[in-house]
N, CA and C of each residue as an Amber inpcrd file, in Angstrom:
protein
   522
   1.0140000  -0.8490000  10.9700000   0.3380000  -1.4540000  12.1010000
  -1.1590000  -1.1510000  12.0540000  -1.4900000   0.1000000  11.7190000
  -2.9020000   0.4780000  11.6800000  -3.6290000  -0.2360000  10.5450000
  -2.9990000  -0.3460000   9.3730000  -3.6310000  -1.0470000   8.2500000
  -3.8640000  -2.5100000   8.5750000  -3.0030000  -3.1140000   9.3620000
  -3.1480000  -4.5140000   9.7450000  -4.0750000  -4.6710000  10.9520000
  -4.4920000  -3.5480000  11.5720000  -5.3790000  -3.5930000  12.7250000
  -4.6650000  -3.9460000  14.0250000  -3.3430000  -3.8930000  14.0000000
  -2.5720000  -4.2920000  15.1850000  -2.4510000  -3.1850000  16.2260000
  -2.9010000  -1.9900000  15.8810000  -2.8560000  -0.9050000  16.8640000
  -3.8960000  -1.0970000  17.9620000  -4.8060000  -2.0690000  17.7830000
  -5.8140000  -2.3820000  18.7990000  -5.5610000  -3.7460000  19.4440000
  -4.4200000  -4.3260000  19.1720000  -4.0800000  -5.6370000  19.7380000
  -4.0620000  -5.5350000  21.2610000  -4.4870000  -6.6160000  21.9100000
  -4.5490000  -6.6060000  23.3860000  -3.1750000  -6.3990000  24.0180000
  -2.1110000  -6.7140000  23.3030000  -0.7640000  -6.4920000  23.8520000
  -0.4900000  -4.9980000  24.0130000  -1.1080000  -4.1810000  23.1720000
  -0.9520000  -2.7180000  23.2370000  -1.8910000  -2.1260000  24.2850000
  -3.0440000  -2.7230000  24.4540000  -4.1020000  -2.1190000  25.2760000
  -4.2190000  -2.6830000  26.6950000  -3.4450000  -3.7170000  27.0080000
  -3.5530000  -4.3370000  28.3270000  -2.5090000  -3.7610000  29.2860000
  -2.9600000  -3.0670000  30.3270000  -1.9960000  -2.5290000  31.3080000
  -1.1520000  -3.6590000  31.8980000   0.1390000  -3.4160000  32.0220000
   1.0470000  -4.4010000  32.5830000   1.7410000  -5.2440000  31.5250000
   1.1820000  -5.2990000  30.3060000   1.8390000  -6.0390000  29.2250000
   3.1140000  -5.2890000  28.8210000   4.1160000  -6.0220000  28.3930000
   5.4000000  -5.4410000  27.9740000   5.2000000  -4.3600000  26.9100000
   4.2220000  -4.5400000  25.9970000   4.0110000  -3.5920000  24.8990000
   2.9040000  -2.5770000  25.1670000   2.3610000  -2.5380000  26.3880000
   1.2770000  -1.6160000  26.7160000   1.6520000  -0.1810000  26.3350000
   0.7880000   0.4360000  25.4930000   0.9730000   1.8220000  25.0170000
   2.3050000   2.0520000  24.3060000   2.9220000   1.0040000  23.7810000
   4.1990000   1.1560000  23.0780000   4.0740000   0.5290000  21.6820000
   3.3520000   1.2250000  20.8160000   3.0880000   0.7350000  19.4670000
   4.3810000   0.5520000  18.6690000   5.3480000   1.4200000  18.8560000
   6.6090000   1.3230000  18.1150000   7.3380000   0.0220000  18.4280000
   7.4750000  -0.3100000  19.7020000   8.1690000  -1.5480000  20.0780000
   7.3970000  -2.7720000  19.5870000   6.0740000  -2.7120000  19.6770000
   5.2550000  -3.8200000  19.2060000   5.4090000  -3.9840000  17.6910000
   5.4390000  -2.8650000  16.9780000   5.6190000  -2.8920000  15.5220000
   6.9620000  -3.5240000  15.1580000   7.9980000  -3.1660000  15.8680000
   9.3310000  -3.7240000  15.5890000   9.3520000  -5.2390000  15.7860000
   8.5220000  -5.7320000  16.6720000   8.4820000  -7.1690000  16.9360000
   7.5230000  -7.9170000  16.0030000   6.5800000  -7.2070000  15.3780000
   5.5280000  -7.8620000  14.6060000   5.6380000  -7.7330000  13.0870000
   6.1960000  -6.6340000  12.5910000   6.1700000  -6.3990000  11.1480000
   7.5740000  -6.3140000  10.5610000   7.6220000  -6.5960000   9.2530000
   8.8990000  -6.5510000   8.5350000   8.9630000  -5.3110000   7.6460000
  10.1200000  -4.7140000   7.6080000  10.3960000  -3.6440000   6.6660000
  11.6280000  -4.0430000   5.8830000  11.6020000  -3.7320000   4.6000000
  12.7050000  -4.0950000   3.7310000  13.1660000  -2.8840000   2.9420000
  14.3470000  -2.9950000   2.3470000  14.8440000  -1.9720000   1.4430000
  14.5990000  -2.4490000   0.0210000  13.9330000  -1.6350000  -0.7740000
  13.6240000  -1.9790000  -2.1550000  14.9190000  -2.1000000  -2.9520000
  15.0430000  -3.1740000  -3.7200000  16.2540000  -3.3930000  -4.5120000
  16.3090000  -2.4720000  -5.7340000  15.2030000  -1.8160000  -6.0550000
  15.1620000  -0.9110000  -7.2120000  15.4260000   0.5400000  -6.8170000
  14.7100000   1.0260000  -5.7860000  14.8130000   2.4540000  -5.4290000
  15.5180000   2.7070000  -4.0920000  15.8180000   1.6460000  -3.3520000
  16.5190000   1.7060000  -2.0670000  15.7120000   2.3560000  -0.9410000
  14.3880000   2.5230000  -1.1310000  13.5420000   3.0620000  -0.0680000
  13.0140000   1.9130000   0.7870000  12.7740000   2.2140000   2.0660000
  12.2030000   1.2140000   2.9720000  10.7130000   1.0730000   2.6790000
  10.2070000  -0.1650000   2.8070000   8.7860000  -0.3980000   2.6140000
   8.3120000  -1.5150000   3.5330000   7.0050000  -1.4820000   3.8270000
   6.3600000  -2.4850000   4.6690000   6.3160000  -3.7930000   3.9060000
   6.7890000  -4.8730000   4.5240000   6.8580000  -6.1600000   3.8490000
   5.9570000  -7.2270000   4.4330000   5.0930000  -6.8780000   5.3640000
   4.1690000  -7.8630000   5.9210000   4.4840000  -8.2010000   7.3620000
   3.7560000  -9.1540000   7.8880000   3.9320000  -9.5810000   9.2690000
   5.0480000 -10.6130000   9.3760000   5.8250000 -10.5140000  10.4180000
   6.9180000 -11.4540000  10.6550000   6.3700000 -12.8690000  10.8110000
   5.2220000 -13.0160000  11.4770000   4.6080000 -14.3320000  11.6620000
   4.3540000 -15.0260000  10.3240000   3.8930000 -14.2680000   9.3190000
   3.6050000 -14.8470000   7.9990000   4.8850000 -15.3750000   7.3620000
   5.9510000 -14.5940000   7.4450000   7.2310000 -15.0240000   6.8820000
   7.6910000 -16.3190000   7.5410000   7.5610000 -16.3840000   8.8630000
   8.0020000 -17.5610000   9.5970000   7.1380000 -18.7820000   9.2580000
   5.8110000 -18.5750000   9.1370000   4.9170000 -19.6830000   8.7970000
   5.2510000 -20.2680000   7.4290000   5.6530000 -19.4050000   6.4920000
   5.9750000 -19.8720000   5.1450000   7.4440000 -20.2580000   5.0030000
   8.2170000 -20.1030000   6.0840000   9.6300000 -20.4500000   6.0450000
  10.4390000 -19.5550000   5.1290000  10.0450000 -18.2850000   5.0270000
  10.6930000 -17.3710000   4.0960000  11.7070000 -16.4370000   4.7440000
  11.7660000 -16.4210000   6.0590000  12.5850000 -15.4020000   6.7200000
  14.0550000 -15.4640000   6.3400000  14.5570000 -16.6110000   5.9410000
  15.9720000 -16.7170000   5.5710000  16.1800000 -17.0300000   4.0960000
  15.0980000 -17.0990000   3.3100000  15.2430000 -17.5030000   1.9160000
  14.9640000 -16.3910000   0.9130000  14.5620000 -15.2210000   1.3710000
  14.2490000 -14.1300000   0.4540000  15.5380000 -13.5180000  -0.0770000
  15.6150000 -13.4160000  -1.4080000  16.7930000 -12.8240000  -2.0430000
  16.6330000 -11.3190000  -2.1360000  17.7280000 -10.5880000  -1.9770000
  17.6930000  -9.1260000  -2.0060000  17.0700000  -8.6050000  -3.3040000
  17.3830000  -9.2270000  -4.4430000  16.8440000  -8.7450000  -5.7160000
  15.3330000  -8.9580000  -5.8420000  14.7440000  -9.7920000  -4.9930000
  13.3000000 -10.0090000  -5.0050000  12.5440000  -8.9960000  -4.1470000
  13.2590000  -8.2030000  -3.3830000  12.6300000  -7.2150000  -2.5090000
  12.3420000  -5.9530000  -3.3130000  11.0610000  -5.7900000  -3.6890000
  10.6550000  -4.6640000  -4.5130000   9.4170000  -4.0200000  -3.9040000
   9.4700000  -2.7190000  -3.6860000   8.3290000  -2.0060000  -3.1180000
   7.1920000  -1.9500000  -4.1430000   6.0120000  -1.6560000  -3.6730000
   4.8300000  -1.6570000  -4.5340000   4.9390000  -0.6510000  -5.6850000
   5.3710000   0.5940000  -5.4510000   5.4850000   1.5190000  -6.5910000
   6.4530000   1.0170000  -7.6680000   7.5810000   0.4460000  -7.2710000
   8.5330000  -0.0710000  -8.2590000   7.9720000  -1.2950000  -8.9740000
   7.2650000  -2.1420000  -8.2350000   6.6570000  -3.3150000  -8.8430000
   5.5790000  -2.9000000  -9.8410000   4.7810000  -1.8960000  -9.4800000
   3.7490000  -1.4020000 -10.3800000   4.3800000  -0.8310000 -11.6490000
   5.4730000  -0.1020000 -11.4940000   6.1720000   0.4570000 -12.6490000
   6.7280000  -0.6690000 -13.5210000   7.2960000  -1.6810000 -12.8900000
   7.8750000  -2.8200000 -13.6000000   6.8180000  -3.5630000 -14.4280000
   5.5930000  -3.6120000 -13.9350000   4.5170000  -4.3090000 -14.6440000
   3.6710000  -3.3640000 -15.4820000   4.1100000  -2.1170000 -15.6260000
   3.4490000  -1.0940000 -16.4440000   2.0690000  -0.6950000 -15.9370000
   1.8060000  -0.8570000 -14.6280000   0.5120000  -0.4670000 -14.0780000
   0.3300000   1.0390000 -14.2720000  -0.8240000   1.4060000 -14.7990000
  -1.1230000   2.8110000 -15.0610000  -0.6670000   3.2670000 -16.4410000
  -0.0330000   2.3720000 -17.2090000   0.4190000   2.7080000 -18.5650000
  -0.3250000   1.8440000 -19.5720000  -0.5760000   2.4070000 -20.7360000
  -1.2800000   1.6190000 -21.7420000  -0.3350000   0.9440000 -22.7300000
   0.9520000   0.9500000 -22.4280000   1.9440000   0.1820000 -23.1790000
   2.8980000  -0.4770000 -22.1860000   3.4570000  -1.6040000 -22.5670000
   4.3830000  -2.3270000 -21.6930000   5.7810000  -1.7520000 -21.8270000
   6.4330000  -1.5390000 -20.7050000   7.7950000  -0.9890000 -20.7210000
   8.8210000  -2.0080000 -21.2110000   8.4390000  -3.2860000 -21.2550000
   9.3550000  -4.3240000 -21.7360000   9.0780000  -4.7120000 -23.1860000
   8.1810000  -3.9930000 -23.8500000   7.9340000  -4.2350000 -25.2610000
   6.9340000  -5.3210000 -25.5920000   6.0830000  -5.7220000 -24.6480000
   5.1000000  -6.7630000 -24.9300000   3.9090000  -6.2550000 -25.7350000
   3.8410000  -4.9890000 -25.9580000   2.7750000  -4.4290000 -26.7800000
   1.5230000  -4.0830000 -26.0130000   0.6480000  -3.3570000 -26.7050000
  -0.5800000  -2.8820000 -26.0660000  -1.5970000  -4.0030000 -25.8660000
  -1.5260000  -5.0660000 -26.6680000  -2.4900000  -6.1670000 -26.5310000
  -2.3140000  -6.9260000 -25.2170000  -1.1490000  -6.8240000 -24.5910000
  -0.8910000  -7.5260000 -23.3310000  -1.3360000  -6.7210000 -22.1130000
  -1.7880000  -5.4930000 -22.3150000  -2.2170000  -4.6490000 -21.1980000
  -3.6270000  -5.0580000 -20.7600000  -3.7820000  -5.3430000 -19.4620000
  -5.0960000  -5.5830000 -18.8710000  -5.6570000  -4.2470000 -18.4110000
  -6.9720000  -4.1260000 -18.4530000  -7.6390000  -2.8910000 -18.0370000
  -8.5950000  -3.1880000 -16.8920000  -8.8040000  -2.1810000 -16.0520000
  -9.7590000  -2.2670000 -14.9550000 -11.1640000  -2.0980000 -15.5250000
 -12.1050000  -2.8550000 -15.0090000 -13.5110000  -2.6270000 -15.3350000
 -13.8470000  -1.2090000 -14.8780000 -14.5810000  -0.4770000 -15.6960000
 -14.8870000   0.9180000 -15.3680000 -15.9750000   1.0590000 -14.3040000
 -16.5650000  -0.0790000 -13.8810000 -17.7050000  -0.0190000 -12.9750000
 -17.4960000  -0.7580000 -11.6560000 -16.3670000  -1.4650000 -11.5360000
 -16.0420000  -2.1690000 -10.2930000 -14.5330000  -2.3980000 -10.2390000
 -14.0840000  -3.1830000  -9.2930000 -12.6490000  -3.4510000  -9.1140000
 -12.2680000  -4.8380000  -9.6120000 -12.6240000  -5.1270000 -10.8570000
 -12.2710000  -6.3860000 -11.5000000 -11.5050000  -6.0970000 -12.7800000
 -10.8700000  -7.1260000 -13.3080000 -10.1760000  -6.9980000 -14.5830000
 -11.2250000  -7.0150000 -15.6910000 -11.1140000  -6.0820000 -16.6180000
 -12.0460000  -6.0020000 -17.7390000 -11.7860000  -7.1300000 -18.7290000
 -12.8550000  -7.7110000 -19.2320000 -12.7710000  -8.7550000 -20.2490000
 -13.3810000  -8.3000000 -21.5700000 -14.1770000  -7.2150000 -21.5250000
 -14.8760000  -6.7170000 -22.7040000 -14.5900000  -5.2360000 -22.9100000
 -14.4270000  -4.8590000 -24.1720000 -14.3200000  -3.4570000 -24.5520000
 -15.4960000  -3.1920000 -25.4890000 -16.3330000  -2.2200000 -25.1490000
 -17.5500000  -1.9630000 -25.9170000 -17.6630000  -0.4710000 -26.2450000
 -18.7470000  -0.1390000 -26.9520000 -19.0810000   1.2470000 -27.3100000
 -17.8910000   1.9460000 -27.9720000 -17.4090000   1.3440000 -29.0340000
 -16.3190000   1.9630000 -29.7990000 -15.0110000   2.0200000 -29.0450000
 -14.8150000   1.1130000 -28.1130000 -13.5620000   1.0830000 -27.3660000
 -13.4880000   2.0850000 -26.2390000 -14.6480000   2.5770000 -25.7800000
 -14.6290000   3.5730000 -24.7030000 -15.1480000   3.0350000 -23.3750000
 -15.6720000   1.8060000 -23.3690000 -16.1520000   1.2240000 -22.1170000
 -15.4740000  -0.1270000 -21.8950000 -14.9460000  -0.3190000 -20.6850000
 -14.2950000  -1.5680000 -20.3050000 -15.1360000  -2.2360000 -19.2380000
 -15.4890000  -3.5190000 -19.4540000 -16.3610000  -4.2530000 -18.5500000
 -15.7260000  -5.5730000 -18.1040000 -15.9510000  -5.9510000 -16.8550000
 -15.7000000  -7.3280000 -16.4250000 -16.9260000  -8.1410000 -16.8640000
 -16.9070000  -9.4180000 -16.6860000 -18.0170000 -10.2750000 -17.1160000
 -19.3120000  -9.8950000 -16.4070000 -19.2550000  -9.7290000 -15.0860000
 -20.4420000  -9.3950000 -14.2890000 -21.0800000  -8.0860000 -14.7480000
 -20.2520000  -7.0560000 -14.8590000 -20.7830000  -5.7430000 -15.2470000
 -21.2610000  -5.7480000 -16.6990000 -20.6040000  -6.4990000 -17.5570000
 -21.0380000  -6.6030000 -18.9530000 -22.4270000  -7.2260000 -19.0330000
 -22.6510000  -8.2570000 -18.2070000 -23.9650000  -8.9140000 -18.1900000
 -25.0660000  -8.0090000 -17.6520000 -24.6820000  -6.9790000 -16.8890000
 -25.6500000  -6.0450000 -16.3050000 -25.4480000  -4.6270000 -16.8320000
 -24.9340000  -4.5040000 -18.0420000 -24.5460000  -3.2000000 -18.5930000
 -25.6880000  -2.1900000 -18.6170000 -26.8790000  -2.6170000 -18.9970000
 -28.0100000  -1.6770000 -19.0700000 -28.2910000  -1.0520000 -17.7130000
 -28.2230000  -1.8440000 -16.6690000 -28.5130000  -1.3450000 -15.3190000
 -27.3670000  -0.5130000 -14.7590000 -26.1400000  -0.8020000 -15.1820000
 -24.9610000  -0.1690000 -14.5920000 -24.5740000   1.1410000 -15.2680000
 -24.5790000   1.1690000 -16.6010000 -24.0410000   2.3240000 -17.3310000
 -24.6980000   3.6460000 -16.9610000 -25.9920000   3.6900000 -16.9000000
 -26.6700000   4.9460000 -16.6040000 -26.9730000   5.1690000 -15.1410000
 -26.4310000   4.3210000 -14.2640000 -26.7880000   4.4010000 -12.8510000
 -25.5500000   4.3850000 -11.9600000 -25.0070000   5.5460000 -11.6200000
 -23.8060000   5.5910000 -10.7750000 -23.9640000   4.8700000  -9.4360000
 -25.1980000   4.7460000  -8.9320000 -25.4170000   4.0420000  -7.6690000
 -25.1530000   2.5430000  -7.8040000 -25.2010000   2.0360000  -9.0370000
 -24.9500000   0.6100000  -9.2720000 -23.4570000   0.3010000  -9.4140000
 -22.6360000   1.3450000  -9.5110000 -21.1860000   1.1460000  -9.6210000
 -20.6450000   0.6650000  -8.2870000 -19.6740000  -0.2310000  -8.3230000
 -19.0850000  -0.7760000  -7.0920000 -17.7710000  -0.0510000  -6.8150000
 -17.7940000   0.8680000  -5.8770000 -16.6340000   1.6890000  -5.5560000
 -15.9760000   1.1990000  -4.2660000 -14.7210000   0.7740000  -4.3390000
 -14.0170000   0.2920000  -3.1470000 -13.5450000   1.4400000  -2.2590000
 -13.5010000   2.6550000  -2.8120000 -12.9900000   3.8260000  -2.0780000
 -11.5850000   3.5860000  -1.5310000 -10.8320000   2.7170000  -2.1940000
  -9.4570000   2.4420000  -1.7860000  -9.3160000   1.5430000  -0.5740000
 -10.4060000   0.9040000  -0.1350000 -10.3790000   0.0520000   1.0460000
 -10.6090000  -1.4000000   0.6410000  -9.6990000  -2.2830000   1.0380000
  -9.7990000  -3.7150000   0.7430000 -10.0760000  -4.0000000  -0.7330000
  -9.4170000  -3.2840000  -1.6040000  -9.6270000  -3.4430000  -3.0350000
  -8.9780000  -4.7380000  -3.5280000  -9.7170000  -5.5620000  -4.2700000
  -9.1350000  -6.8010000  -4.7820000  -8.0090000  -6.5700000  -5.7930000
  -7.9850000  -5.3980000  -6.4300000  -6.9190000  -5.1020000  -7.3850000
  -5.6090000  -4.7470000  -6.6860000  -5.7240000  -4.2150000  -5.4920000
  -4.5640000  -3.8670000  -4.6680000  -3.6240000  -2.8560000  -5.3370000
  -4.1840000  -1.9720000  -6.1610000  -3.4280000  -0.8660000  -6.7550000
  -4.2990000   0.3800000  -6.7210000  -3.6860000   1.5430000  -6.5440000
  -4.4820000   2.7730000  -6.5950000  -5.0990000   2.9240000  -7.9910000
  -6.3640000   3.3210000  -8.0570000  -7.0340000   3.4720000  -9.3460000
  -8.1480000   4.5070000  -9.2230000  -8.6090000   5.0310000 -10.3520000
  -9.7040000   6.0030000 -10.2980000 -11.0150000   5.3340000  -9.9080000
 -11.9650000   6.1130000  -9.4110000 -13.2660000   5.5630000  -9.0350000
 -14.0700000   5.1610000 -10.2780000 -15.1010000   4.3290000 -10.1040000
 -15.9090000   3.9110000 -11.2460000 -16.6940000   5.0730000 -11.8450000
 -16.8890000   4.9890000 -13.1540000 -17.6490000   6.0100000 -13.8710000
 -17.9650000   5.4970000 -15.2660000 -19.0370000   5.9850000 -15.8480000
 -19.3580000   5.6610000 -17.2400000 -18.5160000   6.4720000 -18.2000000
 -17.8260000   7.4660000 -17.6890000 -16.9720000   8.3370000 -18.5100000
 -15.5620000   7.7620000 -18.5640000 -15.1670000   7.2910000 -19.7430000
 -13.8510000   6.6600000 -19.8770000 -12.7100000   7.6230000 -19.5620000
 -12.9400000   8.9070000 -19.7040000 -11.8880000   9.8820000 -19.3920000
 -11.6290000   9.9520000 -17.8910000 -12.5990000   9.5130000 -17.1060000
 -12.4640000   9.5430000 -15.6540000 -12.0830000   8.1900000 -15.0500000
 -12.4790000   7.0860000 -15.7030000 -12.2890000   5.8070000 -15.0250000
 -11.5330000   4.7270000 -15.7880000 -11.2540000   4.9170000 -17.0690000
 -10.4780000   3.8940000 -17.7890000  -9.0820000   3.8440000 -17.1710000
  -8.6270000   2.6290000 -16.8150000  -7.3420000   2.5170000 -16.1250000
  -6.6320000   1.2270000 -16.5180000  -5.4140000   1.3490000 -17.0690000
  -4.6370000   0.1510000 -17.4130000  -4.0090000  -0.4660000 -16.1660000
  -4.2150000  -1.7630000 -16.0040000  -3.6860000  -2.4850000 -14.8420000
  -2.2640000  -2.9980000 -15.0610000  -1.7820000  -2.8870000 -16.2640000
  -0.4210000  -3.3240000 -16.5410000  -0.3740000  -4.5210000 -17.4640000
   0.8190000  -4.9490000 -17.7250000   1.0780000  -6.0060000 -18.6920000
   0.8200000  -7.3860000 -18.0860000  -0.0620000  -8.1450000 -18.7240000
  -0.3870000  -9.4830000 -18.2330000   0.8140000 -10.4250000 -18.3690000
   1.6400000 -10.2210000 -19.3760000   2.8210000 -11.0650000 -19.5650000
   3.8510000 -10.7930000 -18.4670000   4.0890000  -9.5200000 -18.1800000
   5.0280000  -9.1690000 -17.1000000   4.5460000  -9.7110000 -15.7580000
   3.2210000  -9.6090000 -15.5120000   2.6610000 -10.1040000 -14.2600000
   2.8430000 -11.6210000 -14.1710000   2.5960000 -12.3230000 -15.2700000
   2.7620000 -13.7800000 -15.2910000   4.2220000 -14.1660000 -15.0720000
   5.1450000 -13.4330000 -15.6840000   6.5730000 -13.7070000 -15.4950000
   6.9750000 -13.4780000 -14.0410000   6.4330000 -12.4210000 -13.4370000
   6.7340000 -12.1150000 -12.0310000   6.2270000 -13.2360000 -11.1320000
   5.0080000 -13.6860000 -11.3560000   4.4330000 -14.7510000 -10.5410000
   5.1580000 -16.0780000 -10.7630000   5.6140000 -16.2890000 -11.9670000
   6.3520000 -17.5240000 -12.2910000   7.6400000 -17.6410000 -11.4780000
   8.2940000 -16.5110000 -11.2390000   9.5310000 -16.5030000 -10.4350000
   9.2930000 -17.0710000  -9.0570000   8.1260000 -16.7420000  -8.4780000
   7.8470000 -17.1220000  -7.1080000   7.2310000 -18.5080000  -6.9820000
   6.7300000 -19.0510000  -8.0890000   6.1520000 -20.3860000  -8.0040000
   7.1550000 -21.4610000  -8.3900000   8.3100000 -21.0560000  -8.8900000
   9.3320000 -22.0100000  -9.3060000  10.0870000 -22.5890000  -8.1170000
């Protein structure tokens, strides 16, 4: 509820409203929780309104319910090899200076750059103030990752297998 900003909703803060000062009841009415089909742990699955708008509330299959840690493991996020055997060439890497997918590997394979950062490499590499650090807030990658740094030992991070990610997305677009 707090991550979605719903803890400040007027239904919670308006005296006399059914949900006034009752965040738990409001949460039960607004958000979905599911059981992961891989690890059997409960996880936050989004807002109920979103499911209803997309007509998904009755069409989601149990085997498609996967929590983020299991999904990350399934796509080899954080590993430099694919768990399904797609090889190291299929692994995408995080840009070492921002929260984008790296497209370039430079300096003997120790620096990973997205297109933007590669084009500004001279200004970025020696200047930590030029690094774009999400600090884990509203990150476009939507996975936990190390902060930006010119030191590959501190910031090089595999985002997982591009083939596995494409196969996963293909399931949902079919």
